[in-house]
DSSP file (Angstrom, degrees, kcal/mol; ACC not computed):
  #  RESIDUE AA STRUCTURE BP1 BP2  ACC     N-H-->O    O-->H-N    N-H-->O    O-->H-N    TCO  KAPPA ALPHA  PHI   PSI    X-CA   Y-CA   Z-CA
    1    1 A X              0   0    0      0, 0.0    27,-1.8     0, 0.0     2,-0.6   0.000 360.0 360.0 360.0 143.9    0.5    0.2  -17.6
    2    2 A X  E     -a   28   0A   0     25,-0.2    57,-2.5    27,-0.1    58,-1.4  -0.817 360.0-176.9 -89.7 122.4    2.0   -0.7  -14.2
    3    3 A X  E     -ab  29  60A   0     25,-3.1    27,-2.6    -2,-0.6     2,-0.4  -0.979  16.8-149.2-127.7 128.7    0.8   -4.2  -13.3
    4    4 A X  E     -ab  30  61A   0     56,-2.4    58,-2.6    -2,-0.4     2,-0.4  -0.798  14.9-166.2 -94.7 137.3    1.5   -6.1  -10.1
    5    5 A X  E     +ab  31  62A   0     25,-2.9    27,-2.6    -2,-0.4    28,-0.3  -0.958  13.1 163.1-123.0 143.9    1.7   -9.9  -10.3
    6    6 A X  E     + b   0  63A   0     56,-2.0    58,-2.0    -2,-0.4     2,-0.3  -0.989   4.3 169.0-155.9 154.2    1.7  -12.4   -7.5
    7    7 A X  E     - b   0  64A   0     26,-2.5    58,-0.2    -2,-0.3     2,-0.1  -0.991  29.0-120.9-160.1 156.4    1.1  -16.0   -6.9
    8    8 A X    >>  -     0   0    0     56,-1.7     3,-0.7    -2,-0.3     4,-0.6  -0.247  57.8 -78.7 -85.2-171.9    1.4  -18.8   -4.4
    9    9 A X  G >4 S+     0   0    0      1,-0.2     3,-0.7     2,-0.2     4,-0.4   0.844 131.3  55.2 -60.6 -35.5    3.5  -21.9   -5.1
   10   10 A X  G 34 S+     0   0    0      1,-0.2     4,-0.3    30,-0.1    -1,-0.2   0.800 114.5  40.2 -68.9 -27.8    0.8  -23.5   -7.3
   11   11 A X  G <> S+     0   0    0     -3,-0.7     4,-2.8    53,-0.4    -1,-0.2   0.402  85.8 102.6 -99.4   1.9    0.7  -20.3   -9.5
   12   12 A X  H <X S+     0   0    0     -3,-0.7     4,-2.1    -4,-0.6     5,-0.2   0.909  82.5  43.9 -55.1 -51.2    4.5  -19.7   -9.5
   13   13 A X  H  > S+     0   0    0     -4,-0.4     4,-1.9     1,-0.2    -1,-0.2   0.914 116.0  47.1 -64.8 -43.0    5.2  -21.0  -13.0
   14   14 A X  H  > S+     0   0    0     -4,-0.3     4,-2.8     1,-0.2    -1,-0.2   0.888 109.1  55.8 -65.7 -37.6    2.2  -19.3  -14.6
   15   15 A X  H  X S+     0   0    0     -4,-2.8     4,-2.8     2,-0.2    -2,-0.2   0.916 106.8  49.7 -59.9 -43.6    3.1  -16.1  -12.9
   16   16 A X  H  X S+     0   0    0     -4,-2.1     4,-2.2     2,-0.2    -1,-0.2   0.916 112.2  48.1 -61.6 -42.7    6.6  -16.1  -14.4
   17   17 A X  H  X S+     0   0    0     -4,-1.9     4,-2.4     1,-0.2    -2,-0.2   0.928 113.7  46.3 -63.3 -45.3    5.1  -16.7  -17.8
   18   18 A X  H  X S+     0   0    0     -4,-2.8     4,-2.8     2,-0.2    -2,-0.2   0.896 110.5  53.1 -66.3 -40.6    2.5  -13.9  -17.4
   19   19 A X  H  X S+     0   0    0     -4,-2.8     4,-2.3     2,-0.2    -1,-0.2   0.928 111.9  45.5 -60.6 -45.2    5.1  -11.5  -16.1
   20   20 A X  H  X S+     0   0    0     -4,-2.2     4,-2.4     2,-0.2    -2,-0.2   0.907 111.9  52.4 -63.7 -41.7    7.3  -12.1  -19.2
   21   21 A X  H  X S+     0   0    0     -4,-2.4     4,-1.1     1,-0.2    -2,-0.2   0.925 110.8  47.1 -59.2 -46.3    4.3  -11.8  -21.4
   22   22 A X  H  <>S+     0   0    0     -4,-2.8     5,-2.3     1,-0.2     3,-0.4   0.900 110.9  51.2 -64.8 -41.4    3.4   -8.5  -19.9
   23   23 A X  H ><5S+     0   0    0     -4,-2.3     3,-1.9     1,-0.2    -1,-0.2   0.908 107.3  53.6 -61.8 -41.1    6.9   -7.2  -20.2
   24   24 A X  H 3<5S+     0   0    0     -4,-2.4    -1,-0.2     1,-0.3    -2,-0.2   0.762 104.3  56.1 -64.4 -24.2    7.0   -8.2  -23.8
   25   25 A X  T 3<5S-     0   0    0     -4,-1.1    -1,-0.3    -3,-0.4    -2,-0.2   0.312 124.5-107.9 -88.2   7.2    3.8   -6.1  -24.3
   26   26 A X  T < 5S+     0   0    0     -3,-1.9     2,-0.3     1,-0.3    -3,-0.2   0.722  72.3 141.2  74.4  24.9    5.8   -3.1  -22.8
   27   27 A X      < -     0   0    0     -5,-2.3     2,-0.5   -25,-0.0    -1,-0.3  -0.685  56.9-116.7 -91.7 152.1    4.0   -3.0  -19.5
   28   28 A X  E     -a    2   0A   0    -27,-1.8   -25,-3.1    -2,-0.3     2,-0.5  -0.796  35.0-156.4 -85.7 125.2    5.9   -2.3  -16.3
   29   29 A X  E     -a    3   0A   0     -2,-0.5     2,-0.6   -27,-0.2   -25,-0.2  -0.900  14.5-165.9-112.5 129.7    5.7   -5.4  -14.0
   30   30 A X  E     -a    4   0A   0    -27,-2.6   -25,-2.9    -2,-0.5     2,-0.6  -0.966  12.6-158.5-109.8 117.1    6.0   -5.5  -10.3
   31   31 A X  E     +a    5   0A   0     -2,-0.6   -25,-0.2   -27,-0.2     3,-0.1  -0.870  15.2 179.2-101.9 115.2    6.5   -9.0   -9.0
   32   32 A X        -     0   0    0    -27,-2.6   -26,-0.1    -2,-0.6    -1,-0.1   0.218  44.9-158.7-101.0  13.9    5.6   -9.5   -5.4
   33   33 A X        -     0   0    0    -28,-0.3   -26,-2.5     1,-0.3    -1,-0.4  -0.300  64.6-155.0  96.1-179.2    6.3  -13.2   -5.3
   34   34 A X        -     0   0    0    -28,-0.3    -1,-0.3    -3,-0.1   -26,-0.0   0.592  34.5-164.5 -73.2 167.3    6.4  -16.1   -4.5
   35   35 A X        +     0   0    0     -2,-0.2     2,-0.3    -3,-0.1   -27,-0.1   0.176  62.7  19.0-113.5  16.5    9.8  -16.9   -6.0
   36   36 A X  S    S-     0   0    0      2,-0.2   -24,-0.2     1,-0.0    -2,-0.0  -0.957  80.8 -97.6-165.0-179.7    9.6  -20.7   -6.1
   37   37 A X  S    S+     0   0    0     -2,-0.3     2,-0.2   -25,-0.1     3,-0.1   0.291  76.6 124.9 -94.2   8.9    7.3  -23.8   -5.9
   38   38 A X  S    S-     0   0    0      1,-0.1    -2,-0.2   -30,-0.0   -29,-0.1  -0.513  77.9 -91.2 -67.0 135.0    8.0  -24.2   -2.2
   39   39 A X        +     0   0    0     -2,-0.2     2,-0.3   -30,-0.1    -1,-0.1  -0.195  59.0 160.9 -55.2 132.1    4.6  -24.2   -0.4
   40   40 A X        -     0   0    0     -3,-0.1     2,-0.6    -6,-0.0   -31,-0.2  -0.831  43.2 -92.3-139.4 176.3    3.4  -20.8    0.8
   41   41 A X    >>  -     0   0    0     -2,-0.3     3,-1.3     1,-0.1     4,-0.7  -0.863  23.2-145.0-102.7 122.3    0.1  -19.3    1.9
   42   42 A X  H >> S+     0   0    0     -2,-0.6     4,-2.2     1,-0.3     3,-0.6   0.779  93.1  67.5 -57.5 -32.3   -2.0  -17.6   -0.9
   43   43 A X  H 3> S+     0   0    0      1,-0.2     4,-2.4     2,-0.2    -1,-0.3   0.860  94.8  59.0 -59.7 -31.1   -3.4  -14.9    1.4
   44   44 A X  H <> S+     0   0    0     -3,-1.3     4,-1.7     1,-0.2    -1,-0.2   0.886 110.5  40.7 -62.9 -37.9    0.0  -13.3    1.8
   45   45 A X  H <X S+     0   0    0     -4,-0.7     4,-2.4    -3,-0.6    -1,-0.2   0.807 111.3  55.8 -83.0 -31.0    0.3  -12.8   -2.0
   46   46 A X  H  X S+     0   0    0     -4,-2.2     4,-2.4     2,-0.2    -2,-0.2   0.921 111.1  46.0 -62.3 -43.5   -3.3  -11.7   -2.3
   47   47 A X  H  X S+     0   0    0     -4,-2.4     4,-3.1    -5,-0.2     5,-0.2   0.910 111.2  51.9 -65.9 -41.9   -2.5   -9.0    0.2
   48   48 A X  H  X S+     0   0    0     -4,-1.7     4,-1.8     2,-0.2    -2,-0.2   0.910 112.3  45.4 -63.0 -42.5    0.7   -8.0   -1.4
   49   49 A X  H  X S+     0   0    0     -4,-2.4     4,-1.6     2,-0.2    -2,-0.2   0.954 116.4  45.7 -64.0 -49.6   -0.9   -7.6   -4.8
   50   50 A X  H  X S+     0   0    0     -4,-2.4     4,-2.9     1,-0.2     5,-0.2   0.910 111.8  50.6 -61.3 -44.3   -3.8   -5.6   -3.3
   51   51 A X  H  X S+     0   0    0     -4,-3.1     4,-2.4     1,-0.2     6,-0.2   0.875 105.7  56.5 -64.2 -37.3   -1.6   -3.4   -1.2
   52   52 A X  H  <>S+     0   0    0     -4,-1.8     5,-2.0    -5,-0.2     6,-1.0   0.896 112.1  42.6 -61.3 -39.8    0.5   -2.6   -4.2
   53   53 A X  H ><5S+     0   0    0     -4,-1.6     3,-1.8     4,-0.2    -2,-0.2   0.936 113.9  50.0 -70.3 -47.5   -2.6   -1.3   -6.0
   54   54 A X  H 3<5S+     0   0    0     -4,-2.9    -2,-0.2     1,-0.3    -1,-0.2   0.816 107.4  55.4 -62.7 -30.4   -4.0    0.5   -3.0
   55   55 A X  T 3<5S-     0   0    0     -4,-2.4    -1,-0.3    -5,-0.2    -2,-0.2   0.480 116.3-116.4 -79.8  -2.6   -0.6    2.2   -2.5
   56   56 A X  T < 5S+     0   0    0     -3,-1.8    -3,-0.2     2,-0.2    -2,-0.1   0.613  83.9 118.9  79.5  12.5   -0.8    3.5   -6.0
   57   57 A X  S   <S+     0   0    0     -5,-2.0     2,-0.3    -6,-0.2    -4,-0.2   0.687  79.9  24.3 -84.0 -18.6    2.3    1.6   -7.2
   58   58 A X        -     0   0    0     -6,-1.0    -2,-0.2    -5,-0.2   -55,-0.2  -0.981  61.3-147.9-142.6 153.0    0.3   -0.4   -9.8
   59   59 A X  S    S+     0   0    0    -57,-2.5     2,-0.3    -2,-0.3   -56,-0.2   0.813  83.7   6.0 -89.3 -34.6   -2.9    0.2  -11.7
   60   60 A X  E     -b    3   0A   0    -58,-1.4   -56,-2.4     2,-0.0     2,-0.3  -0.926  67.0-145.2-143.7 167.1   -4.0   -3.4  -12.0
   61   61 A X  E     -bc   4 103A   0     41,-2.1    43,-2.8    -2,-0.3     2,-0.4  -0.958   8.5-151.2-137.9 155.7   -2.9   -6.8  -10.7
   62   62 A X  E     -bc   5 104A   0    -58,-2.6   -56,-2.0    -2,-0.3     2,-0.4  -0.998  20.9-173.7-124.1 124.7   -2.8  -10.4  -11.7
   63   63 A X  E     -bc   6 105A   0     41,-2.8    43,-2.5    -2,-0.4     2,-0.4  -0.963   1.9-170.2-124.5 134.1   -3.1  -12.9   -8.9
   64   64 A X  E     +bc   7 106A   0    -58,-2.0   -56,-1.7    -2,-0.4   -53,-0.4  -0.983  16.6 150.5-134.2 133.5   -2.7  -16.7   -9.3
   65   65 A X  E     - c   0 107A   0     41,-1.8    43,-2.8    -2,-0.4    44,-0.3  -0.790  61.3 -78.4-138.3-172.1   -3.2  -19.7   -7.2
   66   66 A X  S    S+     0   0    0     -2,-0.2    43,-2.9    41,-0.2    44,-0.3   0.943 124.8   4.7 -58.3 -54.8   -4.1  -23.3   -8.0
   67   67 A X  S    S-     0   0    0     40,-0.2    40,-0.3    41,-0.2    -1,-0.2   0.675  92.2-127.9-101.0 -22.7   -7.9  -22.8   -8.5
   68   68 A X  S  > S+     0   0    0     38,-0.2     4,-1.8    17,-0.0     5,-0.2   0.141  85.2 101.0  91.6 -17.5   -8.0  -19.1   -8.2
   69   69 A X  H  > S+     0   0    0      2,-0.2     4,-2.5     1,-0.2     5,-0.2   0.961  80.0  43.2 -67.8 -53.5  -10.8  -19.4   -5.6
   70   70 A X  H  > S+     0   0    0      1,-0.2     4,-2.6     2,-0.2     5,-0.2   0.914 115.2  49.1 -60.9 -44.3   -8.8  -18.8   -2.4
   71   71 A X  H  > S+     0   0    0      1,-0.2     4,-2.7     2,-0.2    -1,-0.2   0.885 111.1  51.1 -63.3 -38.2   -6.7  -16.0   -3.8
   72   72 A X  H  X S+     0   0    0     -4,-1.8     4,-2.0     2,-0.2    11,-0.2   0.933 110.5  47.9 -64.1 -46.6   -9.9  -14.3   -5.0
   73   73 A X  H  < S+     0   0    0     -4,-2.5     4,-0.3     1,-0.2    -2,-0.2   0.934 115.1  46.0 -59.1 -46.8  -11.6  -14.6   -1.6
   74   74 A X  H >< S+     0   0    0     -4,-2.6     3,-1.6     1,-0.2     4,-0.3   0.921 110.9  50.9 -65.4 -45.1   -8.5  -13.2    0.1
   75   75 A X  H >< S+     0   0    0     -4,-2.7     3,-1.6     1,-0.3    -1,-0.2   0.873 103.5  59.6 -61.9 -37.4   -7.9  -10.3   -2.3
   76   76 A X  T 3< S+     0   0    0     -4,-2.0    -1,-0.3     1,-0.3    -2,-0.2   0.515  88.8  73.7 -73.8  -2.6  -11.5   -9.2   -2.0
   77   77 A X  T <  S+     0   0    0     -3,-1.6     2,-0.6    -4,-0.3    -1,-0.3   0.676  78.2  89.1 -78.7 -18.0  -11.1   -8.7    1.8
   78   78 A X  S X  S-     0   0    0     -3,-1.6     3,-2.3    -4,-0.3     2,-0.2  -0.711  88.9-119.7 -83.9 122.6   -9.0   -5.5    1.0
   79   79 A X  T 3  S+     0   0    0     -2,-0.6     3,-0.1     1,-0.3    -2,-0.1  -0.435 100.3  24.9 -63.6 124.6  -11.3   -2.5    0.8
   80   80 A X  T 3  S+     0   0    0      1,-0.3     2,-0.5    -2,-0.2    -1,-0.3   0.254  95.4 112.1 102.2 -10.2  -10.9   -1.0   -2.6
   81   81 A X    <   -     0   0    0     -3,-2.3     2,-0.5    -6,-0.2    -1,-0.3  -0.843  42.9-173.5 -97.4 130.9   -9.8   -4.2   -4.3
   82   82 A X        -     0   0    0     -2,-0.5    20,-1.8    18,-0.2    21,-1.5  -0.858  13.1-176.5-123.0  92.7  -12.3   -5.7   -6.8
   83   83 A X  E     -d  103   0A   0     -2,-0.5     2,-0.5   -11,-0.2    21,-0.2  -0.767   7.2-163.8 -97.4 133.2  -10.8   -9.1   -7.7
   84   84 A X  E     -d  104   0A   0     19,-2.6    21,-2.8    -2,-0.4     2,-0.7  -0.969  14.8-142.8-120.2 124.9  -12.5  -11.2  -10.4
   85   85 A X  E     +d  105   0A   0     -2,-0.5     2,-0.4    19,-0.2    21,-0.2  -0.760  33.4 179.2 -81.2 116.3  -11.8  -14.9  -10.9
   86   86 A X        +     0   0    0     19,-2.1    21,-0.2    -2,-0.7     3,-0.1  -0.976  32.0 164.8-130.5 132.6  -12.0  -15.4  -14.6
   87   87 A X  S    S+     0   0    0     -2,-0.4     2,-0.3    19,-0.1    -1,-0.1   0.157  72.8  56.9-125.7  14.5  -11.5  -18.4  -16.8
   88   88 A X  S  > S-     0   0    0      1,-0.1     4,-1.6    31,-0.1     3,-0.1  -0.986  80.8-124.5-142.8 151.3  -13.0  -16.9  -20.0
   89   89 A X  H  > S+     0   0    0     -2,-0.3     4,-2.1     1,-0.2     5,-0.3   0.831 106.3  60.9 -67.8 -32.9  -12.2  -13.8  -21.9
   90   90 A X  H  > S+     0   0    0      1,-0.2     4,-3.0     2,-0.2     5,-0.3   0.957 108.7  42.8 -58.9 -50.3  -15.7  -12.3  -21.7
   91   91 A X  H  > S+     0   0    0      1,-0.2     4,-2.2     2,-0.2    -1,-0.2   0.860 109.4  59.5 -64.3 -35.1  -15.6  -12.2  -17.9
   92   92 A X  H  X S+     0   0    0     -4,-1.6     4,-0.6     1,-0.2    -1,-0.2   0.907 117.9  28.7 -62.8 -42.6  -12.0  -10.9  -18.0
   93   93 A X  H  X S+     0   0    0     -4,-2.1     4,-2.5     2,-0.2     3,-0.4   0.861 118.6  55.6 -86.9 -35.9  -12.9   -7.7  -20.0
   94   94 A X  H  X>S+     0   0    0     -4,-3.0     4,-2.9    -5,-0.3     5,-0.7   0.854 100.4  60.9 -65.3 -33.9  -16.5   -7.4  -18.8
   95   95 A X  H  X5S+     0   0    0     -4,-2.2     6,-1.7    -5,-0.3     4,-1.1   0.878 111.2  39.5 -59.7 -37.9  -15.4   -7.3  -15.1
   96   96 A X  H  X5S+     0   0    0     -4,-0.6     4,-1.2    -3,-0.4    -2,-0.2   0.932 116.6  50.0 -74.5 -47.4  -13.4   -4.2  -15.9
   97   97 A X  H  <5S+     0   0    0     -4,-2.5    32,-2.5    31,-0.2    33,-0.4   0.871 129.0  17.9 -61.4 -41.0  -16.0   -2.6  -18.1
   98   98 A X  H  <5S+     0   0    0     -4,-2.9    -3,-0.2    30,-0.2    -1,-0.2   0.776 137.3  29.3-103.0 -32.9  -18.9   -3.0  -15.8
   99   99 A X  H  <<S-     0   0    0     -4,-1.1    -3,-0.2    -5,-0.7    -2,-0.2   0.425  92.0-126.8-113.9  -1.3  -17.5   -3.7  -12.3
  100  100 A X     <  -     0   0    0     -4,-1.2    -4,-0.3    -6,-0.2   -18,-0.2   0.875  37.1-171.4  56.0  41.3  -14.2   -1.8  -12.5
  101  101 A X        -     0   0    0     -6,-1.7   -18,-0.2     1,-0.1    -1,-0.2  -0.359  16.3-173.8 -62.0 143.0  -12.2   -4.9  -11.4
  102  102 A X        +     0   0    0    -20,-1.8   -41,-2.1     1,-0.2     2,-0.4   0.409  66.2  54.6-119.5  -2.4   -8.6   -4.1  -10.6
  103  103 A X  E     -cd  61  83A   0    -21,-1.5   -19,-2.6   -43,-0.2     2,-0.5  -0.992  64.1-155.8-134.0 127.9   -7.3   -7.6  -10.0
  104  104 A X  E     -cd  62  84A   0    -43,-2.8   -41,-2.8    -2,-0.4     2,-0.5  -0.894  15.0-158.1 -96.9 125.4   -7.6  -10.6  -12.4
  105  105 A X  E     -cd  63  85A   0    -21,-2.8   -19,-2.1    -2,-0.5     2,-0.3  -0.901  10.3-172.8-108.5 134.1   -7.4  -13.9  -10.6
  106  106 A X  E     -c   64   0A   0    -43,-2.5   -41,-1.8    -2,-0.5     2,-0.7  -0.927  22.8-135.5-124.8 148.1   -6.4  -17.0  -12.4
  107  107 A X  E >>  -c   65   0A   0     -2,-0.3     4,-2.3   -40,-0.3     3,-1.8  -0.914  11.1-159.9-100.9 113.6   -6.3  -20.7  -11.5
  108  108 A X  T 34 S+     0   0    0    -43,-2.8   -42,-0.2    -2,-0.7   -41,-0.2   0.746  94.0  50.6 -67.2 -22.5   -3.1  -22.2  -12.7
  109  109 A X  T 34 S+     0   0    0    -43,-2.9    -1,-0.3   -44,-0.3   -42,-0.1   0.372 115.2  44.9 -92.8   4.7   -4.6  -25.7  -12.5
  110  110 A X  T <4 S+     0   0    0     -3,-1.8     2,-0.4   -44,-0.3    -2,-0.2   0.717 107.6  51.2-115.3 -38.1   -7.6  -24.6  -14.5
  111  111 A X  S  < S-     0   0    0     -4,-2.3    -1,-0.2     4,-0.0     2,-0.1  -0.852  73.4-129.7-111.9 142.1   -6.3  -22.5  -17.4
  112  112 A X     >  -     0   0    0     -2,-0.4     4,-2.6     1,-0.1     5,-0.2  -0.407  33.8-105.1 -77.8 162.0   -3.6  -23.3  -19.9
  113  113 A X  H  > S+     0   0    0      1,-0.2     4,-2.1     2,-0.2     5,-0.2   0.895 119.2  51.6 -58.1 -44.2   -0.8  -20.8  -20.5
  114  114 A X  H  > S+     0   0    0      1,-0.2     4,-1.7     2,-0.2    -1,-0.2   0.914 112.0  46.2 -62.5 -42.8   -2.2  -19.7  -23.9
  115  115 A X  H  > S+     0   0    0      1,-0.2     4,-2.7     2,-0.2    -1,-0.2   0.903 108.4  56.9 -65.6 -40.0   -5.6  -19.0  -22.4
  116  116 A X  H  X S+     0   0    0     -4,-2.6     4,-2.5     1,-0.2    -2,-0.2   0.898 106.2  50.1 -58.1 -40.8   -4.0  -17.2  -19.5
  117  117 A X  H  X S+     0   0    0     -4,-2.1     4,-2.2     2,-0.2    -1,-0.2   0.889 110.5  49.7 -65.2 -38.5   -2.4  -14.8  -21.9
  118  118 A X  H  X S+     0   0    0     -4,-1.7     4,-2.4     2,-0.2    -2,-0.2   0.906 111.4  49.3 -64.4 -41.5   -5.7  -14.2  -23.7
  119  119 A X  H  X S+     0   0    0     -4,-2.7     4,-2.4     2,-0.2    -2,-0.2   0.923 111.5  48.0 -63.9 -45.1   -7.4  -13.5  -20.3
  120  120 A X  H  X S+     0   0    0     -4,-2.5     4,-2.9     2,-0.2     5,-0.3   0.902 111.4  51.1 -63.5 -41.4   -4.7  -11.1  -19.2
  121  121 A X  H  X S+     0   0    0     -4,-2.2     4,-2.2     2,-0.2    -2,-0.2   0.930 111.0  47.7 -61.6 -46.0   -4.9   -9.3  -22.6
  122  122 A X  H  X S+     0   0    0     -4,-2.4     4,-0.6     1,-0.2    -2,-0.2   0.900 115.4  46.3 -61.5 -41.4   -8.7   -8.9  -22.3
  123  123 A X  H >< S+     0   0    0     -4,-2.4     3,-0.6     1,-0.2    -2,-0.2   0.930 114.6  45.2 -66.5 -48.8   -8.3   -7.6  -18.7
  124  124 A X  H 3< S+     0   0    0     -4,-2.9    -2,-0.2     1,-0.2    -1,-0.2   0.853 113.7  49.2 -67.3 -36.4   -5.5   -5.2  -19.4
  125  125 A X  H 3< S+     0   0    0     -4,-2.2    -1,-0.2    -5,-0.3    -2,-0.2   0.587  93.8  95.1 -82.2  -9.7   -7.1   -3.8  -22.6
  126  126 A X    <<  -     0   0    0     -4,-0.6     2,-0.3    -3,-0.6   -32,-0.1  -0.484  55.2-163.5 -83.1 152.3  -10.5   -3.2  -21.0
  127  127 A X        -     0   0    0     -2,-0.2     2,-0.1   -34,-0.1   -27,-0.1  -0.975  31.7 -97.3-132.5 149.9  -11.6    0.1  -19.5
  128  128 A X        -     0   0    0     -2,-0.3   -31,-0.2     1,-0.1   -30,-0.2  -0.443  29.1-141.0 -62.6 132.2  -14.5    0.9  -17.2
  129  129 A X        -     0   0    0    -32,-2.5    -1,-0.1   -33,-0.2   -31,-0.1   0.781  16.0-147.7 -70.3 -26.5  -17.4    2.2  -19.3
  130  130 A X        +     0   0    0    -33,-0.4    -1,-0.1     1,-0.2   -32,-0.1   0.669  38.7 159.2  64.3  17.7  -18.4    4.9  -16.7
  131  131 A X    >>  -     0   0    0      1,-0.1     4,-2.7     4,-0.0     3,-0.5  -0.394  53.5-112.9 -67.0 150.6  -22.0    4.4  -17.7
  132  132 A X  H 3> S+     0   0    0      1,-0.3     4,-2.9     2,-0.2     5,-0.2   0.891 115.4  51.9 -54.6 -45.5  -24.4    5.7  -15.1
  133  133 A X  H 3> S+     0   0    0      1,-0.2     4,-1.7     2,-0.2    -1,-0.3   0.854 112.5  45.8 -63.9 -33.3  -25.8    2.2  -14.2
  134  134 A X  H <> S+     0   0    0     -3,-0.5     4,-2.4     2,-0.2    -1,-0.2   0.875 112.8  49.5 -76.8 -38.0  -22.3    0.9  -13.7
  135  135 A X  H  X S+     0   0    0     -4,-2.7     4,-2.5     2,-0.2    -2,-0.2   0.925 110.9  51.4 -62.0 -44.1  -21.2    3.9  -11.6
  136  136 A X  H  X S+     0   0    0     -4,-2.9     4,-1.7    -5,-0.2    -2,-0.2   0.920 112.2  45.3 -59.8 -45.9  -24.4    3.5   -9.5
  137  137 A X  H  X S+     0   0    0     -4,-1.7     4,-1.9    -5,-0.2    -1,-0.2   0.899 111.9  51.6 -66.9 -40.6  -23.7   -0.2   -8.9
  138  138 A X  H  X S+     0   0    0     -4,-2.4     4,-2.5     1,-0.2    -1,-0.2   0.895 107.4  53.2 -64.0 -39.3  -20.0    0.4   -8.1
  139  139 A X  H  X S+     0   0    0     -4,-2.5     4,-2.3     1,-0.2    -1,-0.2   0.872 106.9  52.8 -63.0 -36.0  -21.0    3.1   -5.6
  140  140 A X  H  X S+     0   0    0     -4,-1.7     4,-2.1     2,-0.2    -1,-0.2   0.892 108.8  49.7 -65.5 -39.2  -23.3    0.5   -3.9
  141  141 A X  H  X S+     0   0    0     -4,-1.9     4,-2.3     2,-0.2    -2,-0.2   0.935 111.4  48.5 -63.4 -46.0  -20.4   -1.9   -3.6
  142  142 A X  H  X S+     0   0    0     -4,-2.5     4,-2.4     1,-0.2    -2,-0.2   0.879 109.5  52.7 -62.5 -37.8  -18.2    0.8   -2.1
  143  143 A X  H  X S+     0   0    0     -4,-2.3     4,-2.8     2,-0.2    -1,-0.2   0.886 107.8  51.6 -64.9 -38.6  -21.0    1.7    0.3
  144  144 A X  H  X S+     0   0    0     -4,-2.1     4,-2.7     2,-0.2     5,-0.3   0.922 108.9  50.7 -63.1 -43.5  -21.2   -1.9    1.4
  145  145 A X  H  X S+     0   0    0     -4,-2.3     4,-2.4     1,-0.2     5,-0.2   0.944 114.0  44.4 -57.4 -48.4  -17.4   -2.0    2.0
  146  146 A X  H  X S+     0   0    0     -4,-2.4     4,-1.9     1,-0.2    -2,-0.2   0.918 114.0  49.4 -63.8 -44.6  -17.7    1.1    4.1
  147  147 A X  H  X S+     0   0    0     -4,-2.8     4,-0.8     1,-0.2    -2,-0.2   0.919 117.5  38.5 -62.8 -46.7  -20.7   -0.1    6.0
  148  148 A X  H  X S+     0   0    0     -4,-2.7     4,-0.5     2,-0.2    -1,-0.2   0.801 112.4  55.7 -80.8 -28.3  -19.3   -3.5    6.9
  149  149 A X  H >< S+     0   0    0     -4,-2.4     3,-0.8    -5,-0.3    -1,-0.2   0.886 107.2  51.8 -66.4 -37.8  -15.8   -2.3    7.6
  150  150 A X  H 3< S+     0   0    0     -4,-1.9    -1,-0.2    -5,-0.2    -2,-0.2   0.776 108.2  52.2 -68.7 -26.4  -17.2    0.2   10.1
  151  151 A X  H 3< S+     0   0    0     -4,-0.8     2,-0.3    -5,-0.1    -1,-0.2   0.515  86.4 102.5 -89.5  -6.1  -19.1   -2.6   11.9
  152  152 A X    <<  -     0   0    0     -3,-0.8    -3,-0.0    -4,-0.5    -4,-0.0  -0.586  51.4-165.7 -80.9 138.0  -16.1   -5.0   12.3
  153  153 A X              0   0    0     -2,-0.3    -1,-0.1     0, 0.0    -4,-0.0   0.740 360.0 360.0 -92.5 -25.2  -14.6   -5.1   15.7
  154  154 A X              0   0    0      0, 0.0    -2,-0.1     0, 0.0     0, 0.0   0.329 360.0 360.0-161.3 360.0  -11.4   -6.9   14.5
């Protein structure tokens, strides 16, 4: 699977670990930065991860910031991105299975490296169930995106 990874400065070290972990699992990894612990703004990396998926260059993404909250909020502003902040394996796989999440968001100051690898594994190995009730709900989410995107002036 092609997976894009991105992080702000707080998530830089965990991003490197996760990228190496994914490569060792034989996934193709696209790293959109950041490349150091120098302070940067998380929305830039949320957008880079999301855009890589929307452009069809990656199938899923892993996005990391200190708590995961800011990156999650920013990523979900991109129409077509369904980012889930997960700190437990159930949510990591269930988000894909029921909600078709395409970005896993992690808080580097919240999860340990070993747990982060478990979360990424649960996320990557999950597939959307395609059950009618989940398709129906996903279509409602997409309709909301379309409705509110059309009403924005800027």
